[in-house]
C-alpha positions as MATLAB code, in Angstrom:
seq = 'NALLKGDYEFYKPGDEPLVLPVYQVDGTIKQSPLIHVRVLALLYGMHRHATDDNDRYLTMSSLISYFGTMSTSEVAIQRSVEFLLAGGLVEPYDLSKKDYSDDQKIAISQSGLSHLDMAVYNPVFFEQMALTTRIPDSEAAARIRGAYHSKKAFNARLEEVRRAFCEYLLDEDARHCSVPVTPEYRLQVDLAAELRNRWIGAAASSTEMLKLPEKAAEGVRGTVERFDQTRGFGFVDIPSLRDTAFLHASVLERDGLEEVHDGDDIICDVSRNEKGLTISRVLEVSKSEGPVLSATVVKLFDERGYGFVHVEETGVDAFFHYHLLSASQKRDLFEGKELSVDVVTDKQGRSQVRKIKG';
ca = [
       8.006  -17.242  -15.147;
       8.757  -16.647  -11.473;
       5.572  -17.673   -9.792;
       4.402  -20.302  -12.352;
       7.702  -21.711  -13.472;
       9.917  -21.028  -10.464;
      12.363  -19.263  -12.498;
      13.927  -16.449  -10.773;
      16.988  -16.401  -12.832;
      14.580  -15.203  -15.602;
      15.237  -11.600  -14.291;
      18.515  -10.044  -15.327;
      20.409   -7.389  -13.545;
      18.781   -3.911  -14.493;
      15.434   -5.577  -14.879;
      12.355   -4.341  -12.877;
      10.669   -7.438  -11.705;
       7.023   -7.193  -10.507;
       7.829  -10.158   -7.911;
      10.707  -10.440   -5.816;
      12.129  -13.472   -3.837;
      11.703  -11.594   -0.385;
      13.123  -14.526    1.711;
      16.328  -14.751   -0.323;
      19.534  -14.191    1.836;
      22.869  -12.575    0.936;
      25.185  -15.687    0.900;
      28.127  -13.456    1.627;
      26.960  -12.289    5.156;
      25.056  -13.421    8.129;
      21.436  -12.430    7.440;
      18.216  -13.643    8.648;
      15.950  -14.986    5.727;
      13.055  -12.765    7.391;
      15.208   -9.509    7.245;
      13.585   -8.053    4.205;
      10.024   -8.843    5.623;
      10.910   -7.289    9.000;
      12.193   -4.183    7.267;
       8.899   -3.783    5.318;
       6.849   -4.568    8.629;
       8.437   -1.779   10.199;
       7.979    0.594    7.459;
       4.446   -0.459    6.999;
       3.884    0.428   10.672;
       4.948    4.166    9.962;
       3.010    4.043    6.680;
      -0.158    3.058    8.557;
       0.111    5.655   11.305;
       1.445    8.495    9.188;
      -0.594   11.757    9.244;
       1.250   13.229    6.365;
       3.680   11.982    3.566;
       7.003   13.004    5.459;
       5.951   10.867    8.540;
       6.264    7.730    6.475;
       9.937    7.895    5.896;
      12.554    6.574    8.199;
      16.223    7.493    8.356;
      19.039    4.814    7.907;
      20.492    5.638   11.294;
      17.240    4.983   12.844;
      16.730    1.879   10.920;
      20.223    0.406   11.840;
      19.801    1.421   15.561;
      16.287   -0.169   15.608;
      17.557   -3.705   14.356;
      20.814   -3.314   16.264;
      18.826   -3.867   19.241;
      17.661   -7.073   17.596;
      21.411   -8.199   17.342;
      21.192   -7.631   13.477;
      24.353   -6.291   12.156;
      24.698   -3.052   10.226;
      25.892   -4.583    6.962;
      22.919   -6.942    6.978;
      20.454   -4.054    7.172;
      22.435   -2.073    4.534;
      22.283   -5.166    2.081;
      18.670   -5.526    2.745;
      17.929   -1.995    1.996;
      19.874   -2.142   -1.167;
      17.923   -5.059   -2.103;
      14.584   -3.457   -1.309;
      15.560   -0.108   -3.298;
      16.589   -1.936   -6.332;
      13.399   -3.854   -6.260;
      11.191   -0.865   -5.744;
       9.676   -2.312   -2.568;
      10.805    0.811   -0.752;
      11.349    4.390   -2.065;
      13.778    6.928   -1.142;
      12.741   10.603    0.093;
      15.045   11.982   -2.379;
      14.169   10.528   -5.751;
      17.549   11.864   -7.122;
      19.275    9.245   -4.576;
      18.010    5.985   -5.805;
      20.962    3.985   -4.363;
      21.885    3.230   -0.787;
      23.564    5.928    1.171;
      23.985    6.584    4.820;
      21.938    9.561    4.847;
      18.921    8.082    2.927;
      15.475    8.309    4.103;
      13.037    5.394    2.869;
       9.366    4.498    3.046;
       7.561    1.382    2.049;
       6.220    1.653   -1.551;
       3.025    0.141   -3.094;
       5.042   -2.705   -4.445;
       6.290   -3.338   -0.733;
       2.789   -3.321    0.673;
       1.889   -5.879   -1.881;
       5.033   -7.936   -1.127;
       4.445   -7.913    2.440;
       0.821   -9.113    2.234;
       1.849  -11.877   -0.135;
       5.013  -12.964    2.004;
       2.743  -13.398    5.071;
      -0.679  -14.388    3.833;
      -0.749  -15.540    0.382;
      -0.403  -19.430    0.142;
       0.636  -19.459   -3.541;
       3.406  -16.867   -3.110;
       4.679  -18.508    0.135;
       4.857  -22.220   -1.504;
       6.673  -20.798   -4.511;
       9.093  -18.879   -2.463;
       9.739  -22.307   -0.557;
      10.355  -23.881   -4.222;
      12.453  -21.259   -5.703;
      14.295  -19.657   -2.906;
      18.046  -20.549   -2.517;
      18.338  -22.207    0.957;
      21.861  -22.709    2.321;
      20.648  -25.225    4.959;
      20.963  -28.510    3.107;
      18.539  -30.436    5.440;
      16.048  -27.843    5.283;
      16.253  -27.759    1.377;
      15.991  -31.727    1.563;
      12.959  -31.615    3.706;
      11.103  -29.182    1.379;
      12.070  -31.120   -1.693;
      11.038  -34.506   -0.109;
       7.497  -32.919    0.861;
       6.982  -31.625   -2.648;
       8.001  -34.994   -4.169;
       6.020  -37.208   -1.785;
       3.227  -39.577   -2.723;
       0.507  -37.497   -0.845;
      -2.294  -35.656   -2.497;
      -1.015  -32.281   -4.201;
      -2.701  -29.930   -1.701;
      -1.264  -32.103    1.290;
       2.261  -31.880   -0.355;
       1.946  -28.108   -0.888;
       0.699  -27.790    2.730;
       3.935  -29.494    4.001;
       6.020  -27.609    1.833;
       4.756  -24.336    3.310;
       5.155  -25.999    6.924;
       8.890  -27.049    6.183;
       9.681  -23.752    4.649;
       8.137  -21.668    7.723;
      10.164  -23.855   10.176;
      13.230  -22.963    8.212;
      12.577  -19.212    8.220;
      11.747  -19.209   11.946;
      14.648  -21.334   12.935;
      17.251  -19.198   10.807;
      15.653  -15.953   11.967;
      16.020  -17.188   15.678;
      19.660  -17.733   14.956;
      20.200  -14.224   13.717;
      17.712  -12.023   15.485;
      16.725  -11.663   18.986;
      13.419   -9.663   19.305;
      12.713   -7.590   22.520;
       9.378   -8.143   24.005;
       8.689   -4.536   24.222;
       6.017   -2.113   22.603;
       8.400   -0.818   20.070;
       8.948   -4.260   18.801;
       5.316   -5.584   18.818;
       5.267   -5.680   15.051;
       8.395   -7.728   14.756;
       7.012  -10.364   17.511;
       3.627  -10.611   15.681;
       5.278  -11.050   12.323;
       7.009  -14.289   13.487;
       3.800  -15.480   15.314;
       1.559  -14.674   12.324;
       3.947  -16.821   10.098;
       3.986  -19.651   12.607;
       0.204  -19.454   13.142;
      -0.613  -19.418    9.382;
       1.744  -22.063    8.133;
       2.485  -24.277   10.958;
      -0.604  -23.954   13.131;
       0.613  -22.619   16.449;
      -1.189  -20.143   18.750;
      -2.488  -17.018   17.040;
      -0.495  -13.808   17.378;
      -1.221  -11.417   20.200;
      -2.574   -8.669   18.115;
      -3.634   -8.042   14.521;
      -1.137   -5.142   14.065;
       0.297   -6.568   10.904;
      -2.623   -7.749    9.175;
      -2.983   -5.701    5.909;
      -6.745   -6.290    5.231;
      -7.672   -4.089    8.267;
      -6.594   -0.580    9.024;
      -4.411    1.015    6.403;
      -4.266    4.602    8.117;
      -6.067    6.591   10.706;
      -6.759   10.259   10.873;
      -5.575   10.981    7.373;
      -6.400   13.710    4.978;
      -8.007   13.178    1.772;
      -9.854   15.112   -1.073;
     -13.032   14.089   -2.597;
     -12.294   13.253   -6.225;
     -15.909   12.701   -7.145;
     -19.065   11.729   -5.297;
     -22.201   10.745   -6.911;
     -25.049   12.020   -4.778;
     -27.536   10.069   -6.779;
     -25.699    6.627   -6.714;
     -24.434    7.157   -3.161;
     -20.957    6.482   -3.408;
     -17.650    8.157   -4.739;
     -13.904    8.172   -4.351;
     -11.349   10.123   -2.284;
      -7.684   10.872   -3.066;
      -5.404    9.913   -0.042;
      -2.060   11.577   -0.703;
      -0.243    9.961    2.122;
      -1.175    6.480    0.763;
      -0.785    7.613   -2.791;
      -3.994    5.966   -3.795;
      -7.505    6.313   -4.031;
     -10.112    5.064   -1.498;
     -13.867    4.184   -1.868;
     -16.318    6.074    0.094;
     -20.107    4.966    0.606;
     -22.904    7.389    1.564;
     -23.575    4.916    4.488;
     -20.264    5.845    6.060;
     -21.169    9.438    6.031;
     -24.753    8.814    7.528;
     -23.240    6.522   10.269;
     -20.748    9.508   11.079;
     -23.601   11.891   11.360;
     -22.563   13.790    8.140;
     -25.176   15.020    5.421;
     -23.109   14.917    2.266;
     -19.641   15.683    0.579;
     -19.010   17.172   -2.882;
     -16.221   17.083   -5.280;
     -13.224   18.958   -3.989;
     -14.164   18.758   -0.434;
     -11.278   17.996    2.098;
     -11.881   15.220    4.716;
     -10.088   13.729    7.528;
     -10.782    9.940    7.715;
      -9.801    6.323    8.587;
      -8.755    4.136    5.744;
      -9.151    0.336    5.609;
      -7.921   -2.183    3.103;
      -9.885   -5.123    1.799;
      -9.639   -7.526   -1.104;
     -11.037   -4.837   -3.466;
      -8.570   -2.244   -2.365;
      -8.721    0.864   -0.125;
     -12.094    2.011    1.571;
     -12.991    4.948    3.744;
     -14.124    3.254    7.186;
     -14.668    6.501    8.913;
     -15.191   10.129    8.269;
     -13.963   12.383   11.240;
     -14.266   15.697    9.672;
     -15.370   17.483    6.408;
     -13.843   20.726    5.301;
     -16.408   22.205    2.846;
     -14.465   23.945    0.038;
     -17.604   26.049   -1.221;
     -16.815   29.097   -3.184;
     -18.814   31.723   -5.057;
     -21.065   30.872   -7.890;
     -19.316   31.698  -11.289;
     -20.290   31.787  -14.969;
     -18.397   29.269  -16.997;
     -18.354   28.048  -20.557;
     -17.874   24.315  -21.469;
     -14.823   24.181  -23.606;
     -14.262   20.346  -23.770;
     -16.332   17.192  -23.431;
     -15.276   13.539  -23.119;
     -18.633   11.778  -23.214;
     -17.015    8.154  -23.212;
     -15.147    8.937  -20.189;
     -17.839   10.952  -18.422;
     -16.089   14.220  -17.708;
     -15.274   17.578  -19.365;
     -13.871   21.013  -18.757;
     -15.199   24.527  -18.433;
     -13.400   27.765  -18.602;
     -14.123   30.291  -15.971;
     -13.776   33.867  -17.317;
     -13.708   35.649  -14.026;
     -10.712   33.708  -12.801;
      -9.121   32.834  -16.306;
      -8.723   29.097  -15.465;
      -9.934   25.822  -16.944;
     -11.763   23.489  -14.404;
     -12.427   19.970  -14.500;
     -15.894   18.513  -13.845;
     -17.598   14.867  -13.700;
     -20.917   14.176  -15.381;
     -22.471   12.908  -12.401;
     -22.772   16.638  -11.142;
     -25.357   16.974  -13.885;
     -28.938   15.985  -13.914;
     -30.340   13.709  -16.602;
     -31.745   16.723  -18.456;
     -28.683   18.741  -18.126;
     -26.584   15.777  -19.658;
     -28.849   15.826  -22.592;
     -28.496   19.476  -23.065;
     -24.671   19.470  -22.691;
     -22.632   20.719  -25.385;
     -19.152   22.585  -25.902;
     -19.994   26.295  -25.934;
     -22.678   25.926  -23.224;
     -22.833   28.326  -20.349;
     -23.005   26.993  -16.778;
     -23.154   28.487  -13.318;
     -20.396   26.515  -11.296;
     -18.918   26.525   -7.864;
     -15.086   25.866   -8.369;
     -12.500   25.016   -5.958;
      -8.602   24.922   -6.506;
      -6.295   22.386   -4.554;
      -2.792   23.227   -3.251;
      -1.297   22.063   -6.597;
      -3.397   24.808   -8.408;
      -5.621   22.314  -10.015;
      -9.188   23.555  -10.408;
     -12.312   21.513  -10.066;
     -16.082   22.083  -10.444;
     -17.641   21.216   -6.996;
     -21.323   21.916   -7.907;
     -23.225   22.822  -11.057;
     -26.156   25.185  -10.096;
     -29.432   25.363  -11.803;
];
């Protein structure tokens, strides 16, 4: 209803929409139509460089101070954070405090990352924002409306709609924001430059700091969920990104590493592409190898490719993937079978089979 029909009134108070009009301003205060995207861009910068989950969060006082230097009022920031919290584009550090408060700490959410990406790079999202966002400037609204109803070819009309909307956004933003040309505000400078370059066609931005399909995080910790040695790829849980990243054996080879196993901890760089997160570099592997223990298969999920074993010596049930088994071992697998396993336990107390011996 929002993207295809342009009906943002479809959402009622209390609903949790998947797509939000991120360029919508609060008509009761002076507020740049880029304010929500600018807040997301700042939080994205922290998210990208965070070495642990706590580093992703920013206090409200720091946020207000940062944007105060850009001549943005405190109330404009408060209203923006209220909007972003309500829509789930940012998340509070203390999950019991879901509403705005002066002592709140916030970080960008996965929905916020998606909205930032769409707001800057997605032509369908951007043109639909142009057609559905309430625009207080009657002349700008008339230009967008005129472009959409012109006699040009459909694609040419939409291109003109995006151009007119971008001009409105940047002109209004310039009236409400003054971005310092200093390293601390490089993301904010690049945000406006990237919008202009993409939808109006001016000179390219000075850096690629904002572009989401590139680096997502550097030097972050991850735990190998599963790595299939035969097929040469696997997946790594990245707690600071709250997501799983793809890992190919070629990355390990390029970085001079022999292999990883389920449960190993790694330090890595993570990139984002059209398919999601991927490990672009492995800096360190911390082998979690333990003693070989006797275990009994207690549960199998053949259709899902995993099962559980009970380790008598430790008294725990440990998860294992079928890719740890050879073809003959898979054929001979049944509940009650005895196995020799190497089991690791993570910080949350979850046990996983790292290797199956013999």
